[in-house]
PQR file with spaces between the fields and no chain letter, atoms N, CA, C, O and H, PARSE charges and radii, in Angstrom:
ATOM       1  N    MET     1     151.850  121.049  108.901 -0.4000 1.5000
ATOM       2  CA   MET     1     150.798  121.812  108.277 -0.0000 2.0000
ATOM       3  C    MET     1     149.757  120.832  107.732  0.5500 1.7000
ATOM       4  O    MET     1     150.090  119.736  107.283 -0.5500 1.4000
ATOM       5  N    LYS     2     148.510  121.245  107.781 -0.4000 1.5000
ATOM       6  CA   LYS     2     147.420  120.428  107.242 -0.0000 2.0000
ATOM       7  C    LYS     2     146.731  121.216  106.137  0.5500 1.7000
ATOM       8  O    LYS     2     146.397  122.389  106.303 -0.5500 1.4000
ATOM       9  H    LYS     2     148.239  122.136  108.145  0.4000 1.0000
ATOM      10  N    THR     3     146.528  120.552  105.013 -0.4000 1.5000
ATOM      11  CA   THR     3     145.849  121.163  103.878 -0.0000 2.0000
ATOM      12  C    THR     3     144.744  120.229  103.410  0.5500 1.7000
ATOM      13  O    THR     3     144.928  119.014  103.353 -0.5500 1.4000
ATOM      14  H    THR     3     146.800  119.599  104.878  0.4000 1.0000
ATOM      15  N    THR     4     143.598  120.803  103.077 -0.4000 1.5000
ATOM      16  CA   THR     4     142.504  120.035  102.498 -0.0000 2.0000
ATOM      17  C    THR     4     142.441  120.349  101.015  0.5500 1.7000
ATOM      18  O    THR     4     142.426  121.512  100.611 -0.5500 1.4000
ATOM      19  H    THR     4     143.449  121.791  103.123  0.4000 1.0000
ATOM      20  N    ILE     5     142.405  119.290  100.205 -0.4000 1.5000
ATOM      21  CA   ILE     5     142.236  119.463   98.765 -0.0000 2.0000
ATOM      22  C    ILE     5     140.966  118.737   98.350  0.5500 1.7000
ATOM      23  O    ILE     5     140.482  117.853   99.058 -0.5500 1.4000
ATOM      24  H    ILE     5     142.418  118.346  100.533  0.4000 1.0000
ATOM      25  N    THR     6     140.440  119.114   97.210 -0.4000 1.5000
ATOM      26  CA   THR     6     139.298  118.423   96.626 -0.0000 2.0000
ATOM      27  C    THR     6     139.794  117.672   95.406  0.5500 1.7000
ATOM      28  O    THR     6     140.481  118.231   94.552 -0.5500 1.4000
ATOM      29  H    THR     6     140.833  119.831   96.635  0.4000 1.0000
ATOM      30  N    ILE     7     139.437  116.398   95.334 -0.4000 1.5000
ATOM      31  CA   ILE     7     139.804  115.580   94.184 -0.0000 2.0000
ATOM      32  C    ILE     7     138.511  115.118   93.530  0.5500 1.7000
ATOM      33  O    ILE     7     137.809  114.259   94.064 -0.5500 1.4000
ATOM      34  H    ILE     7     138.878  115.943   96.028  0.4000 1.0000
ATOM      35  N    ARG     8     138.205  115.680   92.393 -0.4000 1.5000
ATOM      36  CA   ARG     8     136.987  115.310   91.658 -0.0000 2.0000
ATOM      37  C    ARG     8     137.249  114.017   90.882  0.5500 1.7000
ATOM      38  O    ARG     8     138.322  113.830   90.309 -0.5500 1.4000
ATOM      39  H    ARG     8     138.775  116.378   91.959  0.4000 1.0000
ATOM      40  N    GLY     9     136.257  113.136   90.874 -0.4000 1.5000
ATOM      41  CA   GLY     9     136.376  111.883   90.141 -0.0000 2.0000
ATOM      42  C    GLY     9     136.561  110.667   91.037  0.5500 1.7000
ATOM      43  O    GLY     9     136.635  109.540   90.547 -0.5500 1.4000
ATOM      44  H    GLY     9     135.385  113.288   91.340  0.4000 1.0000
ATOM      45  N    THR    10     136.638  110.888   92.356 -0.4000 1.5000
ATOM      46  CA   THR    10     136.734  109.747   93.272 -0.0000 2.0000
ATOM      47  C    THR    10     135.337  109.200   93.517  0.5500 1.7000
ATOM      48  O    THR    10     134.388  109.961   93.699 -0.5500 1.4000
ATOM      49  H    THR    10     136.578  111.804   92.754  0.4000 1.0000
ATOM      50  N    HIS    11     135.214  107.864   93.519 -0.4000 1.5000
ATOM      51  CA   HIS    11     133.883  107.295   93.696 -0.0000 2.0000
ATOM      52  C    HIS    11     133.863  105.946   94.409  0.5500 1.7000
ATOM      53  O    HIS    11     132.792  105.371   94.606 -0.5500 1.4000
ATOM      54  H    HIS    11     135.986  107.245   93.371  0.4000 1.0000
ATOM      55  N    CYS    12     135.033  105.431   94.801 -0.4000 1.5000
ATOM      56  CA   CYS    12     135.044  104.111   95.425 -0.0000 2.0000
ATOM      57  C    CYS    12     136.280  103.922   96.300  0.5500 1.7000
ATOM      58  O    CYS    12     137.171  104.770   96.336 -0.5500 1.4000
ATOM      59  H    CYS    12     135.903  105.898   94.641  0.4000 1.0000
ATOM      60  N    LYS    13     136.314  102.794   97.002 -0.4000 1.5000
ATOM      61  CA   LYS    13     137.440  102.488   97.880 -0.0000 2.0000
ATOM      62  C    LYS    13     138.735  102.315   97.096  0.5500 1.7000
ATOM      63  O    LYS    13     139.813  102.605   97.614 -0.5500 1.4000
ATOM      64  H    LYS    13     135.590  102.104   96.973  0.4000 1.0000
ATOM      65  N    ALA    14     138.644  101.849   95.863 -0.4000 1.5000
ATOM      66  CA   ALA    14     139.849  101.698   95.042 -0.0000 2.0000
ATOM      67  C    ALA    14     140.456  103.065   94.730  0.5500 1.7000
ATOM      68  O    ALA    14     141.678  103.209   94.711 -0.5500 1.4000
ATOM      69  H    ALA    14     137.768  101.613   95.442  0.4000 1.0000
ATOM      70  N    CYS    15     139.612  104.065   94.485 -0.4000 1.5000
ATOM      71  CA   CYS    15     140.103  105.438   94.261 -0.0000 2.0000
ATOM      72  C    CYS    15     140.821  105.936   95.509  0.5500 1.7000
ATOM      73  O    CYS    15     141.907  106.509   95.420 -0.5500 1.4000
ATOM      74  H    CYS    15     138.619  103.948   94.501  0.4000 1.0000
ATOM      75  N    LYS    16     140.215  105.717   96.665 -0.4000 1.5000
ATOM      76  CA   LYS    16     140.800  106.124   97.942 -0.0000 2.0000
ATOM      77  C    LYS    16     142.174  105.489   98.114  0.5500 1.7000
ATOM      78  O    LYS    16     143.141  106.178   98.437 -0.5500 1.4000
ATOM      79  H    LYS    16     139.333  105.251   96.737  0.4000 1.0000
ATOM      80  N    ALA    17     142.262  104.190   97.901 -0.4000 1.5000
ATOM      81  CA   ALA    17     143.529  103.473   98.072 -0.0000 2.0000
ATOM      82  C    ALA    17     144.583  103.958   97.081  0.5500 1.7000
ATOM      83  O    ALA    17     145.751  104.107   97.440 -0.5500 1.4000
ATOM      84  H    ALA    17     141.476  103.631   97.639  0.4000 1.0000
ATOM      85  N    LEU    18     144.179  104.204   95.847 -0.4000 1.5000
ATOM      86  CA   LEU    18     145.118  104.660   94.821 -0.0000 2.0000
ATOM      87  C    LEU    18     145.696  106.030   95.176  0.5500 1.7000
ATOM      88  O    LEU    18     146.905  106.240   95.075 -0.5500 1.4000
ATOM      89  H    LEU    18     143.230  104.084   95.556  0.4000 1.0000
ATOM      90  N    ILE    19     144.849  106.945   95.586 -0.4000 1.5000
ATOM      91  CA   ILE    19     145.309  108.297   95.930 -0.0000 2.0000
ATOM      92  C    ILE    19     146.187  108.267   97.180  0.5500 1.7000
ATOM      93  O    ILE    19     147.205  108.956   97.241 -0.5500 1.4000
ATOM      94  H    ILE    19     143.867  106.774   95.669  0.4000 1.0000
ATOM      95  N    GLU    20     145.798  107.476   98.169 -0.4000 1.5000
ATOM      96  CA   GLU    20     146.624  107.365   99.371 -0.0000 2.0000
ATOM      97  C    GLU    20     147.979  106.752   99.039  0.5500 1.7000
ATOM      98  O    GLU    20     148.987  107.114   99.646 -0.5500 1.4000
ATOM      99  H    GLU    20     144.971  106.916   98.120  0.4000 1.0000
ATOM     100  N    ASP    21     148.014  105.830   98.085 -0.4000 1.5000
ATOM     101  CA   ASP    21     149.275  105.232   97.646 -0.0000 2.0000
ATOM     102  C    ASP    21     150.162  106.269   96.956  0.5500 1.7000
ATOM     103  O    ASP    21     151.367  106.320   97.200 -0.5500 1.4000
ATOM     104  H    ASP    21     147.195  105.536   97.592  0.4000 1.0000
ATOM     105  N    VAL    22     149.568  107.092   96.099 -0.4000 1.5000
ATOM     106  CA   VAL    22     150.327  108.164   95.440 -0.0000 2.0000
ATOM     107  C    VAL    22     150.911  109.098   96.495  0.5500 1.7000
ATOM     108  O    VAL    22     152.084  109.465   96.417 -0.5500 1.4000
ATOM     109  H    VAL    22     148.589  107.051   95.900  0.4000 1.0000
ATOM     110  N    CYS    23     150.108  109.480   97.473 -0.4000 1.5000
ATOM     111  CA   CYS    23     150.578  110.392   98.528 -0.0000 2.0000
ATOM     112  C    CYS    23     151.708  109.774   99.343  0.5500 1.7000
ATOM     113  O    CYS    23     152.608  110.482   99.794 -0.5500 1.4000
ATOM     114  H    CYS    23     149.156  109.182   97.536  0.4000 1.0000
ATOM     115  N    SER    24     151.665  108.468   99.532 -0.4000 1.5000
ATOM     116  CA   SER    24     152.695  107.806  100.343 -0.0000 2.0000
ATOM     117  C    SER    24     154.070  107.857   99.683  0.5500 1.7000
ATOM     118  O    SER    24     155.082  107.642  100.348 -0.5500 1.4000
ATOM     119  H    SER    24     150.933  107.893   99.166  0.4000 1.0000
ATOM     120  N    ASP    25     154.116  108.138   98.386 -0.4000 1.5000
ATOM     121  CA   ASP    25     155.393  108.250   97.676 -0.0000 2.0000
ATOM     122  C    ASP    25     156.105  109.570   97.954  0.5500 1.7000
ATOM     123  O    ASP    25     157.274  109.724   97.598 -0.5500 1.4000
ATOM     124  H    ASP    25     153.293  108.312   97.846  0.4000 1.0000
ATOM     125  N    PHE    26     155.425  110.517   98.579 -0.4000 1.5000
ATOM     126  CA   PHE    26     156.003  111.828   98.863 -0.0000 2.0000
ATOM     127  C    PHE    26     156.506  111.859  100.302  0.5500 1.7000
ATOM     128  O    PHE    26     155.720  111.731  101.241 -0.5500 1.4000
ATOM     129  H    PHE    26     154.476  110.392   98.868  0.4000 1.0000
ATOM     130  N    LYS    27     157.813  112.028  100.477 -0.4000 1.5000
ATOM     131  CA   LYS    27     158.393  112.040  101.824 -0.0000 2.0000
ATOM     132  C    LYS    27     157.910  113.233  102.642  0.5500 1.7000
ATOM     133  O    LYS    27     157.982  113.209  103.871 -0.5500 1.4000
ATOM     134  H    LYS    27     158.452  112.131   99.715  0.4000 1.0000
ATOM     135  N    GLU    28     157.424  114.270  101.979 -0.4000 1.5000
ATOM     136  CA   GLU    28     156.929  115.467  102.667 -0.0000 2.0000
ATOM     137  C    GLU    28     155.533  115.274  103.260  0.5500 1.7000
ATOM     138  O    GLU    28     155.066  116.116  104.027 -0.5500 1.4000
ATOM     139  H    GLU    28     157.366  114.290  100.981  0.4000 1.0000
ATOM     140  N    ILE    29     154.864  114.171  102.913 -0.4000 1.5000
ATOM     141  CA   ILE    29     153.509  113.909  103.395 -0.0000 2.0000
ATOM     142  C    ILE    29     153.564  112.921  104.554  0.5500 1.7000
ATOM     143  O    ILE    29     154.033  111.793  104.404 -0.5500 1.4000
ATOM     144  H    ILE    29     155.243  113.487  102.290  0.4000 1.0000
ATOM     145  N    ALA    30     153.074  113.367  105.718 -0.4000 1.5000
ATOM     146  CA   ALA    30     153.035  112.510  106.907 -0.0000 2.0000
ATOM     147  C    ALA    30     151.789  111.631  106.904  0.5500 1.7000
ATOM     148  O    ALA    30     151.840  110.476  107.327 -0.5500 1.4000
ATOM     149  H    ALA    30     152.693  114.283  105.840  0.4000 1.0000
ATOM     150  N    SER    31     150.663  112.177  106.424 -0.4000 1.5000
ATOM     151  CA   SER    31     149.427  111.402  106.349 -0.0000 2.0000
ATOM     152  C    SER    31     148.512  111.972  105.277  0.5500 1.7000
ATOM     153  O    SER    31     148.579  113.151  104.927 -0.5500 1.4000
ATOM     154  H    SER    31     150.621  113.115  106.080  0.4000 1.0000
ATOM     155  N    CYS    32     147.657  111.093  104.769 -0.4000 1.5000
ATOM     156  CA   CYS    32     146.715  111.464  103.712 -0.0000 2.0000
ATOM     157  C    CYS    32     145.423  110.694  103.977  0.5500 1.7000
ATOM     158  O    CYS    32     145.426  109.463  104.023 -0.5500 1.4000
ATOM     159  H    CYS    32     147.603  110.136  105.053  0.4000 1.0000
ATOM     160  N    THR    33     144.318  111.425  104.150 -0.4000 1.5000
ATOM     161  CA   THR    33     143.027  110.803  104.414 -0.0000 2.0000
ATOM     162  C    THR    33     142.051  111.225  103.325  0.5500 1.7000
ATOM     163  O    THR    33     141.731  112.405  103.185 -0.5500 1.4000
ATOM     164  H    THR    33     144.316  112.425  104.113  0.4000 1.0000
ATOM     165  N    VAL    34     141.585  110.247  102.558 -0.4000 1.5000
ATOM     166  CA   VAL    34     140.701  110.510  101.421 -0.0000 2.0000
ATOM     167  C    VAL    34     139.275  110.102  101.771  0.5500 1.7000
ATOM     168  O    VAL    34     139.044  108.996  102.260 -0.5500 1.4000
ATOM     169  H    VAL    34     141.846  109.289  102.672  0.4000 1.0000
ATOM     170  N    ASP    35     138.315  110.997  101.519 -0.4000 1.5000
ATOM     171  CA   ASP    35     136.891  110.680  101.625 -0.0000 2.0000
ATOM     172  C    ASP    35     136.371  110.629  100.192  0.5500 1.7000
ATOM     173  O    ASP    35     136.081  111.664   99.594 -0.5500 1.4000
ATOM     174  H    ASP    35     138.502  111.895  101.121  0.4000 1.0000
ATOM     175  N    PHE    36     136.254  109.418   99.645 -0.4000 1.5000
ATOM     176  CA   PHE    36     135.888  109.296   98.229 -0.0000 2.0000
ATOM     177  C    PHE    36     134.470  109.772   97.946  0.5500 1.7000
ATOM     178  O    PHE    36     134.163  110.133   96.810 -0.5500 1.4000
ATOM     179  H    PHE    36     136.490  108.576  100.131  0.4000 1.0000
ATOM     180  N    ALA    37     133.601  109.781   98.947 -0.4000 1.5000
ATOM     181  CA   ALA    37     132.221  110.228   98.737 -0.0000 2.0000
ATOM     182  C    ALA    37     132.143  111.731   98.481  0.5500 1.7000
ATOM     183  O    ALA    37     131.344  112.184   97.661 -0.5500 1.4000
ATOM     184  H    ALA    37     133.850  109.488   99.870  0.4000 1.0000
ATOM     185  N    THR    38     132.978  112.506   99.185 -0.4000 1.5000
ATOM     186  CA   THR    38     132.950  113.966   99.038 -0.0000 2.0000
ATOM     187  C    THR    38     134.083  114.490   98.166  0.5500 1.7000
ATOM     188  O    THR    38     134.020  115.609   97.657 -0.5500 1.4000
ATOM     189  H    THR    38     133.627  112.138   99.851  0.4000 1.0000
ATOM     190  N    GLY    39     135.120  113.671   97.999 -0.4000 1.5000
ATOM     191  CA   GLY    39     136.295  114.118   97.251 -0.0000 2.0000
ATOM     192  C    GLY    39     137.270  114.917   98.094  0.5500 1.7000
ATOM     193  O    GLY    39     138.325  115.317   97.603 -0.5500 1.4000
ATOM     194  H    GLY    39     135.171  112.762   98.412  0.4000 1.0000
ATOM     195  N    LYS    40     136.935  115.159   99.360 -0.4000 1.5000
ATOM     196  CA   LYS    40     137.822  115.917  100.249 -0.0000 2.0000
ATOM     197  C    LYS    40     138.969  115.020  100.712  0.5500 1.7000
ATOM     198  O    LYS    40     138.764  113.868  101.091 -0.5500 1.4000
ATOM     199  H    LYS    40     136.077  114.834   99.760  0.4000 1.0000
ATOM     200  N    THR    41     140.170  115.572  100.671 -0.4000 1.5000
ATOM     201  CA   THR    41     141.363  114.851  101.099 -0.0000 2.0000
ATOM     202  C    THR    41     142.167  115.741  102.025  0.5500 1.7000
ATOM     203  O    THR    41     142.557  116.846  101.649 -0.5500 1.4000
ATOM     204  H    THR    41     140.337  116.509  100.362  0.4000 1.0000
ATOM     205  N    ASP    42     142.416  115.262  103.238 -0.4000 1.5000
ATOM     206  CA   ASP    42     143.223  115.987  104.215 -0.0000 2.0000
ATOM     207  C    ASP    42     144.649  115.460  104.143  0.5500 1.7000
ATOM     208  O    ASP    42     144.885  114.254  104.206 -0.5500 1.4000
ATOM     209  H    ASP    42     142.098  114.364  103.544  0.4000 1.0000
ATOM     210  N    ILE    43     145.595  116.384  104.011 -0.4000 1.5000
ATOM     211  CA   ILE    43     147.000  116.017  103.889 -0.0000 2.0000
ATOM     212  C    ILE    43     147.807  116.744  104.959  0.5500 1.7000
ATOM     213  O    ILE    43     147.789  117.973  105.034 -0.5500 1.4000
ATOM     214  H    ILE    43     145.403  117.364  103.961  0.4000 1.0000
ATOM     215  N    GLU    44     148.513  115.977  105.784 -0.4000 1.5000
ATOM     216  CA   GLU    44     149.474  116.517  106.755 -0.0000 2.0000
ATOM     217  C    GLU    44     150.822  116.498  106.053  0.5500 1.7000
ATOM     218  O    GLU    44     151.259  115.452  105.574 -0.5500 1.4000
ATOM     219  H    GLU    44     148.527  114.979  105.722  0.4000 1.0000
ATOM     220  N    HIS    45     151.488  117.655  105.989 -0.4000 1.5000
ATOM     221  CA   HIS    45     152.713  117.743  105.187 -0.0000 2.0000
ATOM     222  C    HIS    45     153.656  118.812  105.705  0.5500 1.7000
ATOM     223  O    HIS    45     153.293  119.633  106.547 -0.5500 1.4000
ATOM     224  H    HIS    45     151.133  118.505  106.379  0.4000 1.0000
ATOM     225  N    THR    46     154.877  118.783  105.184 -0.4000 1.5000
ATOM     226  CA   THR    46     155.850  119.831  105.478 -0.0000 2.0000
ATOM     227  C    THR    46     155.655  120.970  104.483  0.5500 1.7000
ATOM     228  O    THR    46     154.948  120.828  103.486 -0.5500 1.4000
ATOM     229  H    THR    46     155.172  118.115  104.500  0.4000 1.0000
ATOM     230  N    ASP    47     156.290  122.091  104.770 -0.4000 1.5000
ATOM     231  CA   ASP    47     156.207  123.249  103.871 -0.0000 2.0000
ATOM     232  C    ASP    47     156.862  122.987  102.520  0.5500 1.7000
ATOM     233  O    ASP    47     156.581  123.688  101.548 -0.5500 1.4000
ATOM     234  H    ASP    47     156.865  122.206  105.580  0.4000 1.0000
ATOM     235  N    GLU    48     157.730  121.984  102.453 -0.4000 1.5000
ATOM     236  CA   GLU    48     158.482  121.725  101.230 -0.0000 2.0000
ATOM     237  C    GLU    48     157.697  120.938  100.174  0.5500 1.7000
ATOM     238  O    GLU    48     158.225  120.673   99.094 -0.5500 1.4000
ATOM     239  H    GLU    48     157.959  121.415  103.242  0.4000 1.0000
ATOM     240  N    LEU    49     156.461  120.564  100.463 -0.4000 1.5000
ATOM     241  CA   LEU    49     155.685  119.766   99.511 -0.0000 2.0000
ATOM     242  C    LEU    49     155.512  120.519   98.199  0.5500 1.7000
ATOM     243  O    LEU    49     155.107  121.681   98.184 -0.5500 1.4000
ATOM     244  H    LEU    49     156.033  120.780  101.340  0.4000 1.0000
ATOM     245  N    ASN    50     155.824  119.844   97.100 -0.4000 1.5000
ATOM     246  CA   ASN    50     155.673  120.411   95.765 -0.0000 2.0000
ATOM     247  C    ASN    50     154.247  120.099   95.284  0.5500 1.7000
ATOM     248  O    ASN    50     153.965  118.988   94.833 -0.5500 1.4000
ATOM     249  H    ASN    50     156.154  118.900   97.112  0.4000 1.0000
ATOM     250  N    TRP    51     153.354  121.094   95.386 -0.4000 1.5000
ATOM     251  CA   TRP    51     151.941  120.894   95.047 -0.0000 2.0000
ATOM     252  C    TRP    51     151.732  120.593   93.578  0.5500 1.7000
ATOM     253  O    TRP    51     150.851  119.808   93.228 -0.5500 1.4000
ATOM     254  H    TRP    51     153.583  121.996   95.752  0.4000 1.0000
ATOM     255  N    ASP    52     152.524  121.200   92.715 -0.4000 1.5000
ATOM     256  CA   ASP    52     152.381  120.935   91.280 -0.0000 2.0000
ATOM     257  C    ASP    52     152.693  119.478   90.970  0.5500 1.7000
ATOM     258  O    ASP    52     151.996  118.841   90.180 -0.5500 1.4000
ATOM     259  H    ASP    52     153.239  121.838   92.999  0.4000 1.0000
ATOM     260  N    GLU    53     153.740  118.954   91.595 -0.4000 1.5000
ATOM     261  CA   GLU    53     154.110  117.559   91.375 -0.0000 2.0000
ATOM     262  C    GLU    53     153.050  116.611   91.932  0.5500 1.7000
ATOM     263  O    GLU    53     152.690  115.630   91.281 -0.5500 1.4000
ATOM     264  H    GLU    53     154.305  119.471   92.237  0.4000 1.0000
ATOM     265  N    LEU    54     152.549  116.903   93.138 -0.4000 1.5000
ATOM     266  CA   LEU    54     151.505  116.058   93.722 -0.0000 2.0000
ATOM     267  C    LEU    54     150.254  116.071   92.850  0.5500 1.7000
ATOM     268  O    LEU    54     149.676  115.018   92.582 -0.5500 1.4000
ATOM     269  H    LEU    54     152.841  117.700   93.667  0.4000 1.0000
ATOM     270  N    LYS    55     149.838  117.235   92.414 -0.4000 1.5000
ATOM     271  CA   LYS    55     148.659  117.366   91.542 -0.0000 2.0000
ATOM     272  C    LYS    55     148.844  116.547   90.269  0.5500 1.7000
ATOM     273  O    LYS    55     147.944  115.817   89.854 -0.5500 1.4000
ATOM     274  H    LYS    55     150.308  118.091   92.632  0.4000 1.0000
ATOM     275  N    ARG    56     150.013  116.673   89.658 -0.4000 1.5000
ATOM     276  CA   ARG    56     150.312  115.948   88.417 -0.0000 2.0000
ATOM     277  C    ARG    56     150.252  114.431   88.646  0.5500 1.7000
ATOM     278  O    ARG    56     149.689  113.700   87.831 -0.5500 1.4000
ATOM     279  H    ARG    56     150.744  117.267   89.995  0.4000 1.0000
ATOM     280  N    GLU    57     150.830  113.964   89.752 -0.4000 1.5000
ATOM     281  CA   GLU    57     150.848  112.528   90.043 -0.0000 2.0000
ATOM     282  C    GLU    57     149.442  111.985   90.309  0.5500 1.7000
ATOM     283  O    GLU    57     149.096  110.908   89.824 -0.5500 1.4000
ATOM     284  H    GLU    57     151.288  114.557   90.414  0.4000 1.0000
ATOM     285  N    ILE    58     148.637  112.712   91.066 -0.4000 1.5000
ATOM     286  CA   ILE    58     147.270  112.256   91.346 -0.0000 2.0000
ATOM     287  C    ILE    58     146.443  112.246   90.065  0.5500 1.7000
ATOM     288  O    ILE    58     145.748  111.269   89.786 -0.5500 1.4000
ATOM     289  H    ILE    58     148.918  113.587   91.460  0.4000 1.0000
ATOM     290  N    GLU    59     146.511  113.314   89.292 -0.4000 1.5000
ATOM     291  CA   GLU    59     145.706  113.394   88.068 -0.0000 2.0000
ATOM     292  C    GLU    59     146.137  112.357   87.036  0.5500 1.7000
ATOM     293  O    GLU    59     145.309  111.892   86.253 -0.5500 1.4000
ATOM     294  H    GLU    59     147.075  114.108   89.519  0.4000 1.0000
ATOM     295  N    SER    60     147.416  111.987   87.019 -0.4000 1.5000
ATOM     296  CA   SER    60     147.869  110.986   86.052 -0.0000 2.0000
ATOM     297  C    SER    60     147.543  109.562   86.510  0.5500 1.7000
ATOM     298  O    SER    60     147.634  108.624   85.718 -0.5500 1.4000
ATOM     299  H    SER    60     148.089  112.365   87.655  0.4000 1.0000
ATOM     300  N    ALA    61     147.165  109.393   87.780 -0.4000 1.5000
ATOM     301  CA   ALA    61     146.836  108.068   88.305 -0.0000 2.0000
ATOM     302  C    ALA    61     145.435  107.610   87.895  0.5500 1.7000
ATOM     303  O    ALA    61     145.122  106.423   87.976 -0.5500 1.4000
ATOM     304  H    ALA    61     147.092  110.154   88.424  0.4000 1.0000
ATOM     305  N    GLY    62     144.600  108.540   87.458 -0.4000 1.5000
ATOM     306  CA   GLY    62     143.233  108.197   87.074 -0.0000 2.0000
ATOM     307  C    GLY    62     142.548  109.411   86.486  0.5500 1.7000
ATOM     308  O    GLY    62     143.197  110.403   86.153 -0.5500 1.4000
ATOM     309  H    GLY    62     144.855  109.505   87.392  0.4000 1.0000
ATOM     310  N    ASP    63     141.240  109.330   86.360 -0.4000 1.5000
ATOM     311  CA   ASP    63     140.472  110.438   85.796 -0.0000 2.0000
ATOM     312  C    ASP    63     140.089  111.401   86.924  0.5500 1.7000
ATOM     313  O    ASP    63     138.913  111.548   87.258 -0.5500 1.4000
ATOM     314  H    ASP    63     140.713  108.524   86.630  0.4000 1.0000
ATOM     315  N    TYR    64     141.107  112.056   87.506 -0.4000 1.5000
ATOM     316  CA   TYR    64     140.911  112.929   88.659 -0.0000 2.0000
ATOM     317  C    TYR    64     141.274  114.365   88.320  0.5500 1.7000
ATOM     318  O    TYR    64     142.102  114.620   87.445 -0.5500 1.4000
ATOM     319  H    TYR    64     142.062  111.937   87.234  0.4000 1.0000
ATOM     320  N    LYS    65     140.646  115.298   89.021 -0.4000 1.5000
ATOM     321  CA   LYS    65     140.949  116.725   88.920 -0.0000 2.0000
ATOM     322  C    LYS    65     141.168  117.228   90.342  0.5500 1.7000
ATOM     323  O    LYS    65     140.281  117.121   91.188 -0.5500 1.4000
ATOM     324  H    LYS    65     139.973  115.091   89.732  0.4000 1.0000
ATOM     325  N    VAL    66     142.359  117.778   90.601 -0.4000 1.5000
ATOM     326  CA   VAL    66     142.737  118.226   91.939 -0.0000 2.0000
ATOM     327  C    VAL    66     142.558  119.728   92.062  0.5500 1.7000
ATOM     328  O    VAL    66     142.974  120.491   91.189 -0.5500 1.4000
ATOM     329  H    VAL    66     143.079  117.865   89.913  0.4000 1.0000
ATOM     330  N    GLU    67     141.927  120.149   93.168 -0.4000 1.5000
ATOM     331  CA   GLU    67     141.755  121.573   93.477 -0.0000 2.0000
ATOM     332  C    GLU    67     142.181  121.805   94.917  0.5500 1.7000
ATOM     333  O    GLU    67     141.785  121.059   95.812 -0.5500 1.4000
ATOM     334  H    GLU    67     141.590  119.529   93.877  0.4000 1.0000
ATOM     335  N    LEU    68     142.988  122.840   95.145 -0.4000 1.5000
ATOM     336  CA   LEU    68     143.378  123.202   96.502 -0.0000 2.0000
ATOM     337  C    LEU    68     142.169  123.807   97.197  0.5500 1.7000
ATOM     338  O    LEU    68     141.588  124.774   96.704 -0.5500 1.4000
ATOM     339  H    LEU    68     143.309  123.446   94.418  0.4000 1.0000
ATOM     340  N    ALA    69     141.787  123.246   98.337 -0.4000 1.5000
ATOM     341  CA   ALA    69     140.632  123.759   99.072 -0.0000 2.0000
ATOM     342  C    ALA    69     141.076  124.813  100.077  0.5500 1.7000
ATOM     343  O    ALA    69     140.712  125.980   99.937 -0.5500 1.4000
ATOM     344  H    ALA    69     142.260  122.460   98.737  0.4000 1.0000
ATOM     345  N    HIS    70     141.857  124.429  101.093 -0.4000 1.5000
ATOM     346  CA   HIS    70     142.348  125.409  102.062 -0.0000 2.0000
ATOM     347  C    HIS    70     143.380  124.805  102.997  0.5500 1.7000
ATOM     348  O    HIS    70     143.424  123.593  103.207 -0.5500 1.4000
ATOM     349  H    HIS    70     142.153  123.481  101.207  0.4000 1.0000
ATOM     350  N    ASN    71     144.212  125.684  103.554 -0.4000 1.5000
ATOM     351  CA   ASN    71     145.190  125.297  104.572 -0.0000 2.0000
ATOM     352  C    ASN    71     144.564  125.463  105.939  0.5500 1.7000
ATOM     353  O    ASN    71     143.773  126.378  106.168 -0.5500 1.4000
ATOM     354  H    ASN    71     144.176  126.668  103.383  0.4000 1.0000
ATOM     355  N    ILE    72     144.923  124.574  106.843 -0.4000 1.5000
ATOM     356  CA   ILE    72     144.419  124.653  108.214 -0.0000 2.0000
ATOM     357  C    ILE    72     145.600  124.915  109.135  0.5500 1.7000
ATOM     358  O    ILE    72     145.424  125.021  110.349 -0.5500 1.4000
ATOM     359  H    ILE    72     145.566  123.831  106.657  0.4000 1.0000
């Protein structure tokens, strides 16, 4: 499954790397592509992904706000 989320507060390559690193800690995530300019992040994942936990981990990694955009 592919889901696009919006992460507000991303502004540089370091933000991109940090968020991709957080996503890599989740075994349910196969890939994570962050566009720091738009804040859009595409995540390939299994149905078992715990969105609350992912949101909490991303938001605690920096001054970010996560919003679910849509499933594809």
